[in-house]
N, C-alpha and C positions, 0 to 999 in steps of 0.2 A: 437430695434424697437418695437416689440412686447409689452414690458412692458409699452413705452410711449403711444402706441395705446390705450391700457386699462385704463390707468389712465386718457387720455384726454376723453374716452367715458364715464366715470363715472362722470367726472366733469360736462359734457354736459348735461347728463340726470339729475343730481341732483343740478342744478345750483340755483334753488330756496331754496334748503335746504343744506346751507354750512356746517351745523353742521354734518348731516347724510353723505354728501359727504366726508368729512374730516374724518370720522370714517371708511367708507369703503375703503378709499384710503389706511389708516394705516393697515385694515386687510389685504387688497390685497398685500401691499409691504411687511408685515411680511411672509405671505404664499410664496410669489415669492423668498424671500430671504431664506427661510427654504427650498424649492425646490432645489433651486440654490446650496446651503450647502450640501443637500444629493448628488447631482450630482457630485459636486467637490470631496467628499469622496469616489466616486466609488460606491455608495450605499451599505456601509459596512453593512453585516448581512445578505445580499441576501444569500440564501441557497446554491447556485452553488459555492459561493466563502467562504464557511464555512471550513476552511480547519482542519483537525483532525491529533493529533499525537497519535499514538498507541504503547503501550509498549510491548516487547517481548525480551526474553534472556533466559540466562541459569537459571535466577530466575523466569521462568514461574510458574505461580501459578495454583494449582489444586482446585477444587471447595470446598472442606472442608476449604483450607486456605483462599479462597475468602470470604466465608460466615462469618468467624470468624473475618476478619480483613477489611472488605470493607471500613470502615468509615476512617481508616487511610489511607488506599490505594488510596482512591479518593482525599485526599490532594496533591498528586503529581500531576505535570502538564501535565497530559495526559487526553485524551477524551475517552480511553477504552483500553483494553488489549486483548492479545491473550492469552487463558488459555488451559491447558490439560487436559483431563479426566484420572482419575486413573485408569478407567477400560480399557483405551486404546485409542491410536490415529492413529495406523498405519491401516488404513482402507482398504489397498490394500492387507492385509493378506488373502490368498486364502481359509481359514477356517473360518466358520461363528463363531461370538462371542455368548456366553450365554447373554441373554438379563439381565440377574440378576446381571452380573458384573458391570453393570452402574448404578444399583439401588441407590447406596448412591450418585452418582455424580448427577443424576437427582433430589434426594430430596435436596441437597445441594444448586443446582442451581435454583430450584424453590423457595427456602426460602432465597436467596440473595436479599438484598434491594439496588438495584443500584439507584444511584442518578445522580452523575456528569458523571460517566463512561457511555455515552449513545451509544458508538460504538464499540461493543465487538464481538469477534471472537472465535470460538471453533476450535482447531487445528486438521489437518488432515495431516498425513504422508503417503509418497509413496513407501518406500523400501519394496521390495517383490519379492518372486520367482514365482510369479503368472504367468500363461501362457495366453497371449493375445487371444489364440484360444480356449481356455478352458471355456466352458460356466458355468461348475460347480463353476469353481473359480470365474468367475464373478457374479454368483448369490450370493455367499459368500460375494464378496466385496460390491455389491449393498446393502446387509444386513447390512454388518457393516458400511457403509456409512449412512444408514438410521437410525442406532442407534446413530450416533454421531449427526447427524440432529435433531433426538429428543432432546438430551441434549441442542443443541443451541437453539431449540425453547423454552425449559424450562427456560433458561437463558435470553430469549428475545433477543438474538444475532441479530445483523443486517446481519450477514453471517458468512462463515467459512474461515479459512486461509489455504490454501493448500501450503504445502512446498513440491515442487517435489524433492529435494535433496535426493538421497537415502542413508540413514544412514544403510547400509546393502546391500543386494542384489540389483542391479541395473536394473530396469523394462524397462529403456528407451534406453538402448543401443543394438543395432541389433548385435553387435560382439558377445554378450554372449546370444543371443536368442536361445530358445530351438530347434525351427524348421530351424535355419539358413541355413542348408544344403538342406532343401526341399523347403522352401519358400523364395521369394524375398523379399528384402528391402520395394519395392511398396506394396506387399501384406501384411507385417507387418504395414506399414503406414495406409492402408485401415481399418485394424482391430483396430488399436489404435484410429483411428478417430471413428469408430463404437462405441468403449468402451467410449470415451469421451462423446458422445450424451447420453449413458445409464447414466453416472456418473451424469451430471448435471440435467438429469431428475429426478433422486432420490432426488437430493437437493431441487429442486423447487416443489417438489410434496407436501412437508411439510412446507417449508420456503418460504413465499411470498416474491417475489422481493428479492432474495437474493444477497448479494455481496460476491464476491468470489476474497479474496486476495492472491495473489501468490507473493512468494517472488522473482519470476523472471520468465519471458515468454520469448518472442522474443526480449527482451532487452539483452539475452544472446548471440544472433546470428548476432551481429552487421555486421560481415564479408559477411554474407549471405543475409542480407537484401539490396541487390541491384541487379539491372539487370543482370541476367545470364541465361544460358539455363537450363531448368528443370532437364534435365540429370545430369548437372555438379552439382547443388545444392543437388539433391538426392545422388550423390556420396559421396559428402562431409558429408551430414547428416548420411550416412550409417555407417560412421566410428566415429562419433561423440558420445561421452558419453550420450548426451541428444538428440540423433537423432530422437526418436520418440515423443518427447514432442510437437513439433509444430503440428504434425498429431492429437494429443490429443486434443488440443486448438482449431484447426478446428472442431473437433467433439463437443466439448463443445459449440462452436458456432452454429454448426447444430441444437443441442437440446435444446439451449436457448430460453426461451420466451422473451418477450420484457421487462420484470421487472429485468432481470438478469444484474448485473454489474460484469466485470471481470477487477481486477486491477493488472496491471503488477509493482510488487514493486521494480523493478529495483536494485536487490542486489549490483550491481557494485557500487552505489552510496557511498558505504561505504567509498571508498579511495579518493573521490574527495576534491581537495583543490583549485578549481576555480569555478566560476559561469558559466562559458562558458560549462563546461561539463554536467550542467543541462539542458541547452538549447539544447545541441546537442541530449542528450539522449531523449528529448521530441520528437524531430523530429524523431529519430529513430523509438520510438514507435509508433507514431501517422501516419507516412508517410511512412518511408523506410520500416518498417515492413509488409505493405501490399504486398511486393513482396513474403512473404510466406504464405499469405492467399489466400484460394480458391476464384478466382474473384467473385464468386456468393455470396460469404460472405462478401465482402468489405465493403459494406454499413452497414451491421449489426457490423463489427467490429469497424468502426468508431463512430457508435452509442453507443455501450455498453462496449467498452474498454475504460481503463482509465489509466492515467501515475501516478504511486504511486513513493516515493523515499524513500531510505534507510538512517539510521544513524547508526553508529557503535562506541560506546562511547569508547570501549578500544583502537581503532584506534588513538583517538583524544588525550586521556590521559595517553597513554604509559602503559596501563594494560597488554598488550599483552605479551607471552613469549618471542617472537622475537623482535628485535628491528625495530621500525617503525620511520616515520617522527615526530611522537609525543614526542618520547624519545630525540629529538633535539631540543625542545622547552621550554620556561620556563612555570610555571603554569599559569601565566597570557596570554601567548599566546596560551596554549592549550585551555583554556576557550574561547579565540577569534575564534580558528578554529571551535570548537565545535559550537559557536553561529552563525558563518559564515554558516556552513552546514545546522544548523536548518532552517535558515533563507531562503536560497536558496531552499532547498527542500520543504519548504513551499509554496514558491514563484512559483515553477515550477511544482508542484503537482496539480492533478485535484481536489483531494480531502485528500487523505491519506498518511500519512508519518509513517513509522514503526522504532522505535527505539530500536535498538539491543544492547545487551550487554552480557558479559560474566562472566568476573572476579570481579563483583559487585553484589549487590542486592538491588534493589530500595525498597523493602518491608519490610525489615530486618535493612535498612540502615547500609549495610555491604560494606565497601570500595567505598562509592560512591563519585566520584572525587569533590573536593571542588570547588564550582561555577558551576558544571554541571546543577543544577536545575535551577539558576539565569540565566543562557545561554539560557535554553528553554524559559523561561517566557519573557527575553529581545527580543529574536527574535519573538516569538509570538506577543507582544505588537506592534512591529514595522510592521509586517505585517497586524496586525488588523487596525492599524492607517493609513496605506498606506505610512509609512515613508520609507526612504532609510536604509540600513544597518548601515551606518554612520563609516566605516572604511573599509581599503583596506588590504586585507589578503596576497596579492601577496609578499610583501617585506618580510613577516614573514615566508611565505613557502618557498620562495627563499632561505632565509638566514639558515632556517633549513635544507633544502637540500644541501646546501653547506657545512654544519657541518656533515651531514650524509656521505658525499663523502670524508670527510677529508680534505676540501679545506680551506685555511686561507686566512686572508686579504681580501679587498674590493671586 
């Protein structure tokens, strides 16, 4: 109706000038059709819908390698990488690093000419025998964190990747806490929350509007993200290996300025073989997880927390040392599983998907599964065009599961 009214209005005003009226009608019609097409395409290219795939794995590069190979690396179907510093990544070490140990990293990163990789992250690890109540330990941790942030800034990173998994001493478990006999779990939660605020303040002091990509946060606590008595939740967390991680996250939210974005990378997505799981976890992270957030921080969590998704190439292409579902698929089916997961990971993430691998190397082209790169490109193209995936993985996954169980017949 609006289109017709506009056209009639032009004819009425330009009745004495039919040629000019016809030109105006044509221009208006083209403009309206263009606007309609943009709307129909879902405004492709809107920054909020610009999904990114970030590479990480045992092939994680160091700054010297990146500087020497960046042009070849950027031919791969990623938007950025997670890199580790040769000088160190385990920022939770309770002793201060010498600044000189990162000098080579800083030089290499400052002289790396990024082009296609626009969203890069410096890695931080958390294994530590640090004492949450020891201020000198935390002075050292803040110092180490600041050095990694300096490197991230030199590399023009969008943020840091914080992997809370403890490859060594676990700082998150109350069961092994230094003062467990004299301090309650609630006291430890309060202290971990205080340290989370200190941690994020160091990061944002040097890196404006940082993105904090974590491999998992509250996506790890699905059974606790529901209504329950606070004392019951605390009792369960006090025996959990990651029991202090939610308190640390609340502390990060305490200290985060409005430009900080925190991404829950949902590592559990490694193993998905259906689209429903992606939607379920989106609901978990965005809504059910609020049961584990201080009510005073819920609005902040909603505004600054994003859902990420994870991919695990070794799982889909049967590269793991243990037998998994991928071992019971044909090579063509493995590729479909990977494309399926790339597609739904992109579809349901707010922005970031991280692609993890172990027994392969993207950068040296070692043991890269046939079809893996094409699967990423195909899924990305379908997402960008607003197209459906185009196939159903369920019969493939169900048949593979039957073979895995040793079942035969229809």
